[in-house]
C-alpha positions in Angstrom: 29.7 23.5 -39.4 30.0 22.7 -35.4 26.6 20.8 -34.3 24.2 22.5 -31.8 24.6 21.1 -28.3 20.7 20.0 -27.6 19.5 21.9 -24.4 18.0 19.5 -21.9 14.8 21.3 -19.9 17.0 22.3 -17.0 19.3 24.2 -18.9 16.4 26.5 -20.1 15.8 30.3 -17.8 12.7 30.4 -16.4 11.9 32.9 -19.2 12.7 30.4 -21.7 10.4 27.4 -19.9 7.5 29.7 -19.4 7.5 30.2 -23.7 7.7 26.5 -24.0 4.3 25.9 -22.1 2.9 29.1 -23.9 3.3 28.1 -26.6 2.3 24.4 -26.4 -1.0 25.3 -25.2 -1.9 28.1 -28.0 -0.8 25.1 -30.0 -3.1 22.5 -28.5 -6.1 25.1 -28.3 -5.4 25.8 -31.8 -5.9 22.4 -32.1 -8.7 21.4 -30.2 -10.6 24.7 -31.7 -10.1 23.3 -35.0 -11.1 19.8 -34.7 -15.2 20.6 -32.7 -15.3 22.9 -35.1 -14.8 20.6 -37.8 -16.9 18.3 -36.5 -19.5 20.6 -35.6 -19.8 21.6 -39.3 -21.6 19.9 -42.2 -19.5 18.7 -44.8 -21.5 21.6 -46.8 -20.0 23.8 -44.6 -16.5 22.9 -45.2 -13.8 24.1 -48.4 -13.6 20.5 -50.8 -16.2 19.1 -48.4 -13.7 16.1 -47.2 -13.5 16.9 -43.1 -10.9 13.9 -43.2 -8.3 15.9 -45.2 -8.6 19.4 -42.5 -8.8 16.9 -39.9 -5.6 15.8 -41.4 -4.2 19.2 -41.4 -5.3 20.6 -37.8 -2.3 18.8 -36.6 0.5 20.6 -38.8 1.8 22.7 -36.3 0.4 26.1 -36.4 -0.1 26.1 -39.9 -2.9 23.5 -40.2 -5.6 25.0 -37.8 -4.8 28.5 -39.0 -5.2 27.0 -42.8 -8.7 26.0 -41.8 -9.9 28.8 -39.8 -8.8 30.8 -43.1 -9.5 29.1 -45.8 -11.2 25.5 -44.5 -14.6 27.3 -43.7 -16.9 27.9 -46.4 -18.2 31.6 -45.1 -22.4 32.1 -44.5 -24.1 34.9 -42.9 -27.0 34.8 -40.5 -29.7 37.6 -41.1 -32.4 36.9 -39.2 -33.3 32.8 -39.3 -31.6 32.7 -43.0 -28.4 31.8 -44.1 -26.7 33.4 -47.2 -23.8 32.1 -48.8 -21.9 34.9 -50.2 -21.3 33.7 -54.4 
């Protein structure tokens, strides 16, 4: 197998550079949003009740924050001033 030559930043086209920066911003935004959401929620509102696990998972690129938003938060519905949890 022929080893691939690693490209340096200067070797990338402007479109490739823009893509790298954009993907980095998306990853950072997902991470920050997940960490803020974890911090503001009580342990009872988080699946498994252990915030530390979800904080660590949030640092796994893309997968962690998305998994937290899909599976880590318990679903609740607000009706007026009442919170209703699904069965």
